[in-house]
MDTraj code that builds the backbone (N, CA, C; nanometers):
import mdtraj as md
import numpy as np

residues = "MET ARG THR ARG SER LYS PRO ALA ALA LEU LEU VAL ALA LEU ILE PHE THR GLY ALA ALA GLY THR ALA ALA ALA GLN SER SER MET GLN ALA MET VAL GLY GLY THR ILE ALA THR VAL GLY ALA ASP GLY VAL THR ILE THR ALA PRO ASP GLY THR ALA LYS SER VAL ALA ILE GLY PRO SER THR LEU VAL LEU GLY ARG GLU ARG ALA THR LEU ASP SER ILE GLN GLN GLY ASP ALA LEU GLY VAL THR ALA THR ARG GLU PRO ASP GLY SER LEU SER ALA THR GLU ILE ASN ILE PHE SER LYS GLU LEU TRP ALA PHE VAL ARG ARG ALA ARG SER GLY GLN PHE PRO MET SER SER GLY LYS ILE MET THR ASN GLU GLU VAL THR GLN LEU VAL PRO GLY SER GLY GLY HIS VAL LEU SER MET GLN TYR ALA GLY ASN THR ALA THR ILE ASN VAL PRO ASP GLY VAL VAL VAL HIS ARG LEU VAL THR GLU SER ALA GLY ASP LEU LYS VAL GLY MET ARG VAL LEU VAL ARG GLY SER TYR GLY ALA ASP GLY THR LEU ASP ALA SER SER ILE ASN PHE GLU LEU ARG".split()
xyz = np.array([
    [-0.3090, -2.3015, -1.1694],
    [-0.3590, -2.1734, -1.1192],
    [-0.4694, -2.1224, -1.2101],
    [-0.5636, -2.0488, -1.1522],
    [-0.6779, -2.0010, -1.2286],
    [-0.6859, -1.8505, -1.2232],
    [-0.7276, -1.7911, -1.3332],
    [-0.7464, -1.6465, -1.3350],
    [-0.8805, -1.6119, -1.2728],
    [-0.8830, -1.5163, -1.1798],
    [-1.0071, -1.4726, -1.1171],
    [-1.0264, -1.3251, -1.1485],
    [-1.1493, -1.2834, -1.1677],
    [-1.1760, -1.1446, -1.2049],
    [-1.2626, -1.0726, -1.1035],
    [-1.2690, -1.1255, -0.9782],
    [-1.3501, -1.0579, -0.8777],
    [-1.2907, -0.9217, -0.8463],
    [-1.3714, -0.8229, -0.8051],
    [-1.3187, -0.6905, -0.7746],
    [-1.2135, -0.6965, -0.6655],
    [-1.1078, -0.6170, -0.6795],
    [-1.0038, -0.6124, -0.5775],
    [-1.0606, -0.5559, -0.4488],
    [-1.0275, -0.6179, -0.3374],
    [-1.0730, -0.5706, -0.2064],
    [-0.9501, -0.5353, -0.1251],
    [-0.9135, -0.4083, -0.1224],
    [-0.7912, -0.3648, -0.0564],
    [-0.8194, -0.3282, 0.0879],
    [-0.7374, -0.3788, 0.1781],
    [-0.7434, -0.3351, 0.3166],
    [-0.6457, -0.2198, 0.3289],
    [-0.6971, -0.1001, 0.3169],
    [-0.6121, 0.0173, 0.3029],
    [-0.5233, 0.0372, 0.4236],
    [-0.5757, 0.0100, 0.5396],
    [-0.4951, 0.0313, 0.6600],
    [-0.3754, -0.0610, 0.6651],
    [-0.3757, -0.1704, 0.5869],
    [-0.2669, -0.2663, 0.5893],
    [-0.1724, -0.2533, 0.4716],
    [-0.2109, -0.1795, 0.3696],
    [-0.1309, -0.1754, 0.2477],
    [0.0066, -0.1174, 0.2724],
    [0.0166, -0.0226, 0.3626],
    [0.1394, 0.0549, 0.3750],
    [0.2100, 0.0289, 0.5071],
    [0.2254, -0.0993, 0.5408],
    [0.2819, -0.1311, 0.6710],
    [0.4297, -0.1645, 0.6659],
    [0.4908, -0.1750, 0.5485],
    [0.6321, -0.2071, 0.5458],
    [0.6761, -0.2473, 0.4073],
    [0.8033, -0.2850, 0.3953],
    [0.8601, -0.3187, 0.2658],
    [0.8070, -0.4514, 0.2163],
    [0.8085, -0.4689, 0.0842],
    [0.7672, -0.5955, 0.0258],
    [0.8580, -0.7051, 0.0768],
    [0.7996, -0.8226, 0.0961],
    [0.8774, -0.9364, 0.1375],
    [0.8501, -0.9789, 0.2795],
    [0.7797, -0.9027, 0.3595],
    [0.7449, -0.9443, 0.4937],
    [0.6195, -1.0286, 0.4880],
    [0.6083, -1.1239, 0.5787],
    [0.4919, -1.2113, 0.5801],
    [0.4007, -1.1724, 0.6935],
    [0.2723, -1.2006, 0.6767],
    [0.1762, -1.1728, 0.7829],
    [0.0774, -1.2861, 0.7904],
    [0.0076, -1.2958, 0.9019],
    [-0.0890, -1.4029, 0.9209],
    [-0.2075, -1.3828, 0.8292],
    [-0.2640, -1.4942, 0.7839],
    [-0.3797, -1.4878, 0.6964],
    [-0.5063, -1.5059, 0.7783],
    [-0.6173, -1.4542, 0.7286],
    [-0.7470, -1.4782, 0.7890],
    [-0.8357, -1.5416, 0.6842],
    [-0.9546, -1.5870, 0.7253],
    [-1.0440, -1.6510, 0.6303],
    [-1.0960, -1.5519, 0.5272],
    [-1.0946, -1.4228, 0.5612],
    [-1.1464, -1.3222, 0.4704],
    [-1.0373, -1.2612, 0.3835],
    [-0.9243, -1.2315, 0.4441],
    [-0.8189, -1.1600, 0.3727],
    [-0.6840, -1.2124, 0.4183],
    [-0.5964, -1.2379, 0.3239],
    [-0.4640, -1.2890, 0.3551],
    [-0.3589, -1.1921, 0.3054],
    [-0.2434, -1.1925, 0.3721],
    [-0.1299, -1.1125, 0.3294],
    [-0.0064, -1.2017, 0.3415],
    [0.0567, -1.2311, 0.2282],
    [0.1669, -1.3259, 0.2242],
    [0.2847, -1.2634, 0.1506],
    [0.4014, -1.2726, 0.2100],
    [0.5233, -1.2240, 0.1463],
    [0.6098, -1.3408, 0.1029],
    [0.6947, -1.3155, 0.0053],
    [0.7853, -1.4198, -0.0391],
    [0.8575, -1.3799, -0.1656],
    [0.9219, -1.4781, -0.2268],
    [1.0000, -1.4567, -0.3482],
    [0.9343, -1.5317, -0.4633],
    [0.9196, -1.4660, -0.5775],
    [0.8577, -1.5315, -0.6932],
    [0.9470, -1.6446, -0.7421],
    [0.8890, -1.7661, -0.7473],
    [0.9624, -1.8835, -0.7940],
    [0.9332, -1.9141, -0.9398],
    [0.8056, -1.8982, -0.9809],
    [0.7680, -1.9218, -1.1201],
    [0.6671, -1.8158, -1.1625],
    [0.6644, -1.7883, -1.2911],
    [0.5689, -1.6941, -1.3496],
    [0.4941, -1.7652, -1.4611],
    [0.3593, -1.7638, -1.4552],
    [0.2789, -1.8268, -1.5578],
    [0.1846, -1.7276, -1.6236],
    [0.1023, -1.7771, -1.7133],
    [0.0122, -1.6897, -1.7879],
    [-0.0969, -1.6311, -1.6996],
    [-0.1346, -1.7020, -1.5943],
    [-0.2459, -1.6558, -1.5114],
    [-0.2084, -1.6379, -1.3646],
    [-0.0801, -1.6347, -1.3349],
    [-0.0400, -1.6130, -1.1968],
    [0.1060, -1.6461, -1.1731],
    [0.1419, -1.6493, -1.0466],
    [0.2795, -1.6788, -1.0076],
    [0.2771, -1.7773, -0.8916],
    [0.3910, -1.8385, -0.8674],
    [0.4128, -1.9168, -0.7463],
    [0.5192, -1.8445, -0.6653],
    [0.4939, -1.8261, -0.5370],
    [0.5936, -1.7627, -0.4527],
    [0.6394, -1.8596, -0.3448],
    [0.7636, -1.8440, -0.3035],
    [0.8184, -1.9207, -0.1928],
    [0.8171, -1.8330, -0.0696],
    [0.7406, -1.8734, 0.0309],
    [0.7301, -1.7971, 0.1551],
    [0.8581, -1.8133, 0.2373],
    [0.8804, -1.7275, 0.3368],
    [1.0017, -1.7377, 0.4184],
    [1.0197, -1.8729, 0.4861],
    [0.9086, -1.9439, 0.5138],
    [0.9206, -2.0755, 0.5773],
    [0.9459, -2.1876, 0.4769],
    [0.9625, -2.1498, 0.3480],
    [0.9942, -2.2473, 0.2452],
    [0.8758, -2.3067, 0.1734],
    [0.7551, -2.2769, 0.2186],
    [0.6365, -2.3313, 0.1526],
    [0.6065, -2.2554, 0.0239],
    [0.5465, -2.3283, -0.0712],
    [0.5105, -2.2672, -0.1992],
    [0.3645, -2.2237, -0.1955],
    [0.3368, -2.1045, -0.2487],
    [0.2023, -2.0502, -0.2537],
    [0.1673, -2.0182, -0.3990],
    [0.0537, -2.0716, -0.4457],
    [0.0056, -2.0388, -0.5791],
    [-0.0787, -1.9121, -0.5717],
    [-0.0493, -1.8178, -0.6591],
    [-0.1163, -1.6874, -0.6593],
    [-0.1817, -1.6671, -0.7957],
    [-0.3147, -1.6497, -0.7956],
    [-0.3877, -1.6232, -0.9200],
    [-0.3968, -1.4720, -0.9413],
    [-0.3640, -1.4287, -1.0624],
    [-0.3689, -1.2873, -1.0990],
    [-0.4783, -1.2680, -1.2030],
    [-0.5758, -1.1836, -1.1715],
    [-0.6855, -1.1568, -1.2631],
    [-0.6819, -1.0146, -1.3151],
    [-0.7773, -0.9778, -1.3999],
    [-0.7804, -0.8428, -1.4573],
    [-0.7904, -0.7323, -1.3532],
    [-0.8476, -0.7631, -1.2358],
    [-0.8643, -0.6598, -1.1345],
    [-0.7497, -0.6542, -1.0349],
    [-0.6523, -0.7437, -1.0462],
    [-0.5388, -0.7418, -0.9541],
    [-0.4568, -0.6152, -0.9758],
    [-0.4287, -0.5456, -0.8674],
    [-0.3511, -0.4228, -0.8757],
    [-0.2052, -0.4551, -0.8465],
    [-0.1190, -0.4348, -0.9454],
    [0.0244, -0.4607, -0.9313],
    [0.0933, -0.3265, -0.9073],
    [0.1618, -0.3152, -0.7949],
    [0.2200, -0.1872, -0.7534],
    [0.3693, -0.1992, -0.7286],
    [0.4448, -0.1112, -0.7919],
    [0.5863, -0.0974, -0.7621],
    [0.6061, 0.0205, -0.6694],
    [0.6978, 0.0062, -0.5731],
    [0.7214, 0.1133, -0.4766],
    [0.8638, 0.1645, -0.4913],
    [0.8785, 0.2978, -0.5018],
    [1.0100, 0.3568, -0.5168],
    [1.0241, 0.4754, -0.4226],
    [1.1472, 0.5065, -0.3874],
    [1.1711, 0.6201, -0.3003],
    [1.1397, 0.7498, -0.3735],
    [1.0846, 0.8452, -0.3011],
    [1.0526, 0.9765, -0.3562],
    [1.0962, 1.0820, -0.2552],
    [1.0780, 1.2070, -0.2909],
    [1.1148, 1.3166, -0.2021],
    [0.9908, 1.3966, -0.1651],
    [0.9991, 1.4652, -0.0539],
    [0.8882, 1.5501, -0.0118],
    [0.8617, 1.6588, -0.1147],
    [0.9674, 1.7083, -0.1776],
    [0.9536, 1.8144, -0.2768],
    [0.8759, 1.7697, -0.4004],
    [0.8663, 1.6386, -0.4216],
    [0.7959, 1.5891, -0.5398],
    [0.6444, 1.5880, -0.5198],
    [0.5975, 1.6096, -0.3978],
    [0.4537, 1.6102, -0.3698],
    [0.3926, 1.7410, -0.4187],
    [0.2843, 1.7282, -0.4960],
    [0.2170, 1.8441, -0.5527],
    [0.0756, 1.8563, -0.4952],
    [0.0227, 1.9775, -0.4978],
    [-0.1153, 1.9978, -0.4578],
    [-0.2071, 1.9117, -0.5442],
    [-0.2991, 1.8398, -0.4812],
    [-0.3886, 1.7511, -0.5539],
    [-0.3428, 1.6076, -0.5568],
    [-0.2163, 1.5803, -0.5207],
    [-0.1700, 1.4426, -0.5129],
    [-0.2458, 1.3692, -0.4031],
    [-0.2738, 1.2423, -0.4255],
    [-0.3384, 1.1591, -0.3241],
    [-0.2304, 1.0875, -0.2440],
    [-0.2405, 1.0956, -0.1125],
    [-0.1393, 1.0394, -0.0241],
    [-0.2013, 0.9453, 0.0781],
    [-0.1194, 0.8523, 0.1255],
    [-0.1480, 0.7765, 0.2460],
    [-0.0431, 0.8171, 0.3474],
    [-0.0835, 0.8849, 0.4529],
    [0.0105, 0.9382, 0.5519],
    [-0.0097, 0.8662, 0.6848],
    [0.0952, 0.8008, 0.7317],
    [0.0939, 0.7381, 0.8639],
    [0.1536, 0.8380, 0.9624],
    [0.0838, 0.8603, 1.0745],
    [0.1277, 0.9621, 1.1696],
    [0.1072, 0.9155, 1.3131],
    [0.1813, 0.9755, 1.4034],
    [0.1634, 0.9518, 1.5464],
    [0.0958, 1.0728, 1.6087],
    [0.0175, 1.0467, 1.7130],
    [-0.0485, 1.1538, 1.7870],
    [0.0451, 1.2006, 1.8982],
    [0.0800, 1.3287, 1.8958],
    [0.1688, 1.3850, 1.9963],
    [0.0900, 1.4191, 2.1238],
    [0.1604, 1.4383, 2.2380],
    [0.0916, 1.4708, 2.3635],
    [0.0027, 1.5944, 2.3553],
    [0.0391, 1.6893, 2.2675],
    [-0.0430, 1.8105, 2.2550],
    [-0.1608, 1.7926, 2.1583],
    [-0.1773, 1.6695, 2.1055],
    [-0.2880, 1.6410, 2.0140],
    [-0.2543, 1.6562, 1.8674],
    [-0.1394, 1.7123, 1.8359],
    [-0.1010, 1.7302, 1.6961],
    [-0.0559, 1.5974, 1.6358],
    [-0.0493, 1.5917, 1.5034],
    [-0.0058, 1.4724, 1.4320],
    [0.1313, 1.4961, 1.3701],
    [0.2181, 1.3952, 1.3805],
    [0.3500, 1.4002, 1.3178],
    [0.3649, 1.2811, 1.2252],
    [0.3917, 1.3076, 1.0986],
    [0.4029, 1.2009, 0.9992],
    [0.5250, 1.1145, 1.0257],
    [0.5091, 0.9835, 1.0079],
    [0.6210, 0.8906, 1.0171],
    [0.6518, 0.8256, 0.8826],
    [0.5545, 0.8258, 0.7917],
    [0.5748, 0.7720, 0.6568],
    [0.4688, 0.8296, 0.5647],
    [0.5092, 0.8566, 0.4405],
    [0.4174, 0.9103, 0.3401],
    [0.4270, 0.8257, 0.2145],
    [0.3127, 0.7852, 0.1622],
    [0.3065, 0.7131, 0.0352],
    [0.2239, 0.7940, -0.0635],
    [0.2797, 0.8178, -0.1804],
    [0.2102, 0.8884, -0.2881],
    [0.1405, 0.7838, -0.3734],
    [0.0072, 0.7945, -0.3849],
    [-0.0706, 0.6948, -0.4571],
    [-0.0645, 0.7179, -0.6077],
    [-0.0637, 0.6075, -0.6820],
    [-0.0891, 0.6184, -0.8256],
    [-0.2381, 0.6470, -0.8466],
    [-0.2738, 0.6903, -0.9663],
    [-0.4140, 0.7211, -0.9966],
    [-0.5024, 0.5989, -0.9764],
    [-0.4553, 0.4826, -1.0198],
    [-0.5346, 0.3610, -1.0096],
    [-0.5516, 0.3180, -0.8636],
    [-0.4459, 0.3299, -0.7857],
    [-0.4563, 0.2947, -0.6444],
    [-0.5508, 0.3890, -0.5714],
    [-0.5456, 0.5173, -0.6021],
    [-0.6330, 0.6139, -0.5370],
    [-0.7789, 0.5836, -0.5681],
    [-0.8067, 0.5370, -0.6881],
    [-0.9445, 0.5017, -0.7232],
    [-0.9955, 0.3904, -0.6319],
    [-0.9114, 0.2925, -0.6002],
    [-0.9495, 0.1861, -0.5079],
    [-0.9645, 0.2388, -0.3658],
    [-0.8668, 0.3189, -0.3233],
    [-0.8666, 0.3676, -0.1852],
    [-0.9881, 0.4551, -0.1578],
    [-1.0249, 0.5377, -0.2541],
    [-1.1407, 0.6257, -0.2347],
    [-1.2672, 0.5462, -0.2082],
    [-1.2795, 0.4309, -0.2742],
    [-1.3972, 0.3478, -0.2529],
    [-1.3872, 0.2669, -0.1241],
    [-1.2653, 0.2282, -0.0874],
    [-1.2480, 0.1386, 0.0264],
    [-1.2430, 0.2124, 0.1596],
    [-1.1522, 0.3086, 0.1723],
    [-1.1418, 0.3802, 0.2987],
    [-1.0566, 0.5049, 0.2831],
    [-1.1196, 0.6126, 0.2456],
    [-1.0513, 0.7411, 0.2432],
    [-1.0816, 0.8138, 0.3740],
    [-1.0159, 0.9263, 0.3944],
    [-1.0359, 1.0019, 0.5183],
    [-0.9288, 0.9713, 0.6203],
    [-0.9637, 0.9837, 0.7468],
    [-0.8671, 0.9653, 0.8557],
    [-0.9242, 0.8663, 0.9572],
    [-0.8387, 0.7738, 1.0032],
    [-0.8862, 0.6714, 1.0956],
    [-0.7680, 0.6123, 1.1729],
    [-0.7958, 0.5556, 1.2917],
    [-0.6891, 0.4935, 1.3704],
    [-0.6509, 0.3582, 1.3127],
    [-0.5235, 0.3224, 1.3275],
    [-0.4732, 0.1924, 1.2860],
    [-0.4573, 0.1031, 1.4091],
    [-0.4469, -0.0265, 1.3872],
    [-0.4308, -0.1197, 1.4984],
    [-0.3005, -0.0958, 1.5739],
    [-0.2030, -0.0340, 1.5086],
    [-0.0742, -0.0036, 1.5717],
    [-0.0834, 0.1131, 1.6691],
    [-0.1979, 0.1838, 1.6669],
    [-0.2114, 0.3033, 1.7494],
    [-0.1814, 0.4315, 1.6742],
    [-0.1278, 0.4179, 1.5526],
    [-0.1009, 0.5351, 1.4709],
    [-0.2277, 0.5779, 1.3968],
    [-0.2181, 0.6907, 1.3294],
    [-0.3309, 0.7466, 1.2554],
    [-0.2996, 0.7440, 1.1063],
    [-0.3943, 0.6922, 1.0262],
    [-0.3789, 0.6918, 0.8811],
    [-0.4694, 0.7971, 0.8201],
    [-0.4140, 0.8746, 0.7273],
    [-0.4932, 0.9711, 0.6515],
    [-0.4750, 0.9412, 0.5039],
    [-0.5823, 0.9070, 0.4363],
    [-0.5824, 0.8794, 0.2921],
    [-0.6640, 0.9885, 0.2239],
    [-0.5969, 1.0848, 0.1662],
    [-0.6685, 1.1951, 0.1005],
    [-0.5745, 1.2706, 0.0066],
    [-0.6319, 1.3730, -0.0586],
    [-0.5543, 1.4562, -0.1506],
    [-0.4936, 1.5752, -0.0766],
    [-0.3793, 1.6184, -0.1246],
    [-0.3070, 1.7306, -0.0643],
    [-0.3749, 1.8624, -0.1018],
    [-0.4002, 1.9454, -0.0021],
    [-0.4488, 2.0804, -0.0307],
    [-0.3373, 2.1826, -0.0145],
    [-0.2395, 2.1503, 0.0731],
    [-0.1297, 2.2456, 0.0932],
    [-0.0125, 2.1744, 0.1598],
    [0.1078, 2.2102, 0.1200],
    [0.2302, 2.1628, 0.1833],
    [0.3250, 2.2812, 0.1910],
    [0.3500, 2.3305, 0.3135],
    [0.4293, 2.4520, 0.3309],
    [0.5396, 2.4278, 0.4329],
    [0.6512, 2.5020, 0.4215],
    [0.7581, 2.4892, 0.5211],
    [0.7086, 2.5272, 0.6597],
    [0.7583, 2.4538, 0.7593],
    [0.7233, 2.4836, 0.8976],
    [0.8455, 2.4742, 0.9854],
    [0.8259, 2.4746, 1.1135],
    [0.9370, 2.4669, 1.2081],
    [0.9899, 2.3237, 1.2141],
    [1.1129, 2.3036, 1.1670],
    [1.1741, 2.1713, 1.1696],
    [1.1225, 2.0768, 1.0641],
    [1.0562, 2.1288, 0.9631],
    [1.0044, 2.0427, 0.8570],
    [0.9010, 2.1139, 0.7736],
    [0.7908, 2.0465, 0.7452],
    [0.6813, 2.1032, 0.6673],
    [0.5482, 2.0767, 0.7376],
    [0.4461, 2.1454, 0.6932],
    [0.3114, 2.1235, 0.7436],
    [0.2246, 2.0845, 0.6250],
    [0.1586, 1.9698, 0.6365],
    [0.0769, 1.9137, 0.5306],
    [-0.0697, 1.9294, 0.5670],
    [-0.1495, 1.9772, 0.4720],
    [-0.2944, 1.9901, 0.4922],
    [-0.3673, 1.9021, 0.3925],
    [-0.4689, 1.8273, 0.4437],
    [-0.5494, 1.7375, 0.3613],
    [-0.6942, 1.7504, 0.4086],
    [-0.7880, 1.7611, 0.3158],
    [-0.9285, 1.7774, 0.3518],
    [-1.0038, 1.6471, 0.3331],
    [-1.0931, 1.6157, 0.4281],
    [-1.1757, 1.4965, 0.4170],
    [-1.3072, 1.5198, 0.4908],
    [-1.4163, 1.4844, 0.4288],
    [-1.5498, 1.4903, 0.4896],
    [-1.5759, 1.6234, 0.5597],
    [-1.5351, 1.7325, 0.4963],
    [-1.5581, 1.8640, 0.5534],
    [-1.4597, 1.9039, 0.6609],
    [-1.3614, 1.8182, 0.6909],
    [-1.2589, 1.8486, 0.7909],
    [-1.1249, 1.8725, 0.7238],
    [-1.0360, 1.9403, 0.7932],
    [-0.8995, 1.9602, 0.7447],
    [-0.8024, 1.8919, 0.8389],
    [-0.7250, 1.7981, 0.7850],
    [-0.6212, 1.7310, 0.8629],
    [-0.4918, 1.8094, 0.8460],
    [-0.4349, 1.8531, 0.9555],
    [-0.3065, 1.9224, 0.9546],
    [-0.2028, 1.8300, 1.0167],
    [-0.0997, 1.7966, 0.9398],
    [-0.0003, 1.6986, 0.9836],
    [0.1386, 1.7593, 0.9713],
    [0.2127, 1.7585, 1.0802],
    [0.3517, 1.8037, 1.0767],
    [0.4375, 1.6959, 1.0119],
    [0.5253, 1.7380, 0.9229],
    [0.6133, 1.6440, 0.8528],
    [0.7579, 1.6781, 0.8895],
    [0.8155, 1.6090, 0.9877],
    [0.9536, 1.6380, 1.0269],
    [1.0520, 1.6109, 0.9130],
    [1.1641, 1.6783, 0.9162],
    [1.2691, 1.6517, 0.8180],
    [1.3098, 1.5044, 0.8274],
    [1.3322, 1.4429, 0.7133],
    [1.3798, 1.3048, 0.7099],
    [1.2722, 1.1990, 0.7034],
    [1.1454, 1.2390, 0.7021],
    [1.0378, 1.1405, 0.6901],
    [1.0492, 1.0672, 0.5565],
    [1.0337, 0.9363, 0.5611],
    [1.0469, 0.8546, 0.4409],
    [0.9236, 0.8734, 0.3513],
    [0.9497, 0.8983, 0.2228],
    [0.8435, 0.9168, 0.1242],
    [0.8619, 0.8131, 0.0139],
    [0.7546, 0.7419, -0.0197],
    [0.7559, 0.6479, -0.1310],
    [0.6473, 0.6848, -0.2316],
    [0.6718, 0.6513, -0.3551],
    [0.5713, 0.6659, -0.4603],
    [0.5293, 0.5253, -0.5041],
    [0.3990, 0.5004, -0.5060],
    [0.3451, 0.3724, -0.5500],
    [0.3014, 0.3851, -0.6951],
    [0.3647, 0.3079, -0.7810],
    [0.3464, 0.3170, -0.9258],
    [0.2697, 0.1950, -0.9744],
    [0.1667, 0.2156, -1.0536],
    [0.0907, 0.1035, -1.1093],
    [0.1718, 0.0363, -1.2195],
    [0.1948, -0.0930, -1.2030],
    [0.2681, -0.1714, -1.3013],
    [0.1730, -0.2757, -1.3619],
    [0.2267, -0.3687, -1.4382],
    [0.1451, -0.4747, -1.4972],
    [0.1971, -0.6094, -1.4514],
    [0.1146, -0.7131, -1.4686],
    [0.1564, -0.8474, -1.4299],
    [0.2807, -0.8901, -1.5071],
    [0.2983, -0.8355, -1.6268],
    [0.4156, -0.8687, -1.7058],
    [0.5461, -0.8181, -1.6464],
    [0.5367, -0.7270, -1.5491],
    [0.6573, -0.6761, -1.4831],
    [0.7046, -0.7670, -1.3702],
    [0.6271, -0.8691, -1.3349],
    [0.6654, -0.9611, -1.2282],
    [0.7648, -1.0634, -1.2826],
    [0.8772, -1.0789, -1.2138],
    [0.9845, -1.1656, -1.2605],
    [1.0262, -1.2627, -1.1498],
    [1.0799, -1.3763, -1.1935],
    [1.1341, -1.4729, -1.0988],
    [1.2446, -1.4063, -1.0159],
    [1.2417, -1.4304, -0.8866],
    [1.3424, -1.3736, -0.7965],
    [1.2984, -1.2479, -0.7254],
    [1.1894, -1.1848, -0.7715],
    [1.1391, -1.0644, -0.7047],
    [1.0799, -1.0996, -0.5687],
    [1.1032, -1.0132, -0.4708],
    [1.0365, -1.0253, -0.3422],
    [0.9078, -0.9428, -0.3487],
    [0.7983, -1.0063, -0.3117],
    [0.6679, -0.9426, -0.3265],
    [0.5861, -0.9583, -0.1985],
    [0.4845, -0.8741, -0.1873],
    [0.3847, -0.8842, -0.0815],
    [0.2493, -0.8943, -0.1505],
    [0.1786, -1.0039, -0.1265],
    [0.0524, -1.0319, -0.1942],
    [-0.0617, -1.0226, -0.0946],
    [-0.1696, -0.9538, -0.1346],
    [-0.2921, -0.9504, -0.0560],
    [-0.4053, -1.0078, -0.1393],
    [-0.4935, -1.0814, -0.0735],
    [-0.6041, -1.1402, -0.1440],
    [-0.6806, -1.2349, -0.0547],
    [-0.7541, -1.3272, -0.1144],
    [-0.8311, -1.4249, -0.0391],
    [-0.8094, -1.5626, -0.1007],
    [-0.8174, -1.6651, -0.0162],
    [-0.7923, -1.8009, -0.0611],
    [-0.9170, -1.8633, -0.1223],
    [-0.8978, -1.9331, -0.2333],
    [-1.0048, -2.0099, -0.2935],
    [-1.0138, -2.1467, -0.2282],
    [-1.1136, -2.2233, -0.2650],
    [-1.1344, -2.3553, -0.2055],
    [-1.0171, -2.4492, -0.2323],
    [-0.9454, -2.4268, -0.3424],
    [-0.8331, -2.5141, -0.3766],
    [-0.7015, -2.4680, -0.3150],
    [-0.7053, -2.3635, -0.2331],
    [-0.5839, -2.3143, -0.1680],
    [-0.5085, -2.2098, -0.2466],
    [-0.5562, -2.1771, -0.3674],
    [-0.4930, -2.0720, -0.4462],
    [-0.5274, -1.9356, -0.3871],
    [-0.4286, -1.8486, -0.3781],
    [-0.4502, -1.7133, -0.3276],
    [-0.4898, -1.6224, -0.4436],
    [-0.6139, -1.5758, -0.4444],
    [-0.6608, -1.4829, -0.5473],
    [-0.6135, -1.3433, -0.5100],
    [-0.5208, -1.2889, -0.5856],
    [-0.4551, -1.1639, -0.5491],
    [-0.5416, -1.0433, -0.5793],
    [-0.5649, -0.9594, -0.4767],
    [-0.6251, -0.8292, -0.5008],
    [-0.5165, -0.7264, -0.5285],
    [-0.3988, -0.7450, -0.4658],
    [-0.2860, -0.6558, -0.4938],
    [-0.1545, -0.7295, -0.4753],
    [-0.0546, -0.6877, -0.5516],
    [0.0821, -0.7401, -0.5394],
    [0.1756, -0.6199, -0.5362],
    [0.2563, -0.6121, -0.4316],
    [0.3502, -0.5008, -0.4175],
    [0.4934, -0.5526, -0.4337],
    [0.5762, -0.4729, -0.4990],
    [0.7179, -0.5047, -0.5041],
    [0.7990, -0.3757, -0.5077],
    [0.9264, -0.3871, -0.4729],
    [1.0134, -0.2708, -0.4691],
    [1.0730, -0.2453, -0.6061],
    [1.0602, -0.1221, -0.6544],
    [1.1267, -0.0823, -0.7779],
    [1.2722, -0.0482, -0.7457],
    [1.3623, -0.0856, -0.8346],
    [1.5043, -0.0546, -0.8110],
    [1.5435, 0.0704, -0.8872],
])
top = md.Topology()
chain = top.add_chain()
for i, resn in enumerate(residues, 1):
    res = top.add_residue(resn, chain, resSeq=i)
    for name in ("N", "CA", "C"):
        top.add_atom(name, md.element.get_by_symbol(name[0]), res)
traj = md.Trajectory(xyz[None], top)
């Protein structure tokens, strides 16, 4: 395996689609592979995919290693950067289905890659921005986020799942961990990781 130092290229709309360990189809530009870490080396890891195949993953200085842990709505503060997945209701309003609190390092990437509000391939709406207000509302809370001169108002029903994404280091990756890796394939078949996600216990 080889260490690569190319800038991380995060597909923000895909980062927050589910728990670590799920696999997805790869493309020539960007791949997303889930599996279990089989070996850990100085410059990367080998993971075993659900179909039993081994994948070599190169980790470079720009690879973003993220641990995900459960959080509460009450832990969200004004100024926090969030990724909010929401559905569009018949009346045009937005209702959150999942909230991810970004680490400082992840937000720096997201701001460059795709901040603001945009539709996802699933039909849901993603909003990547900082919190301006979170107040109690009818049956939950109301979240306000500003982007490009607009204000996104999102209803947050009680019970919405909230996760905090914590920046970790490559040294925190251990054999047996289930991970989700995003990156691009090199000519030798090695997956150059732009990000690696795993669940914090």
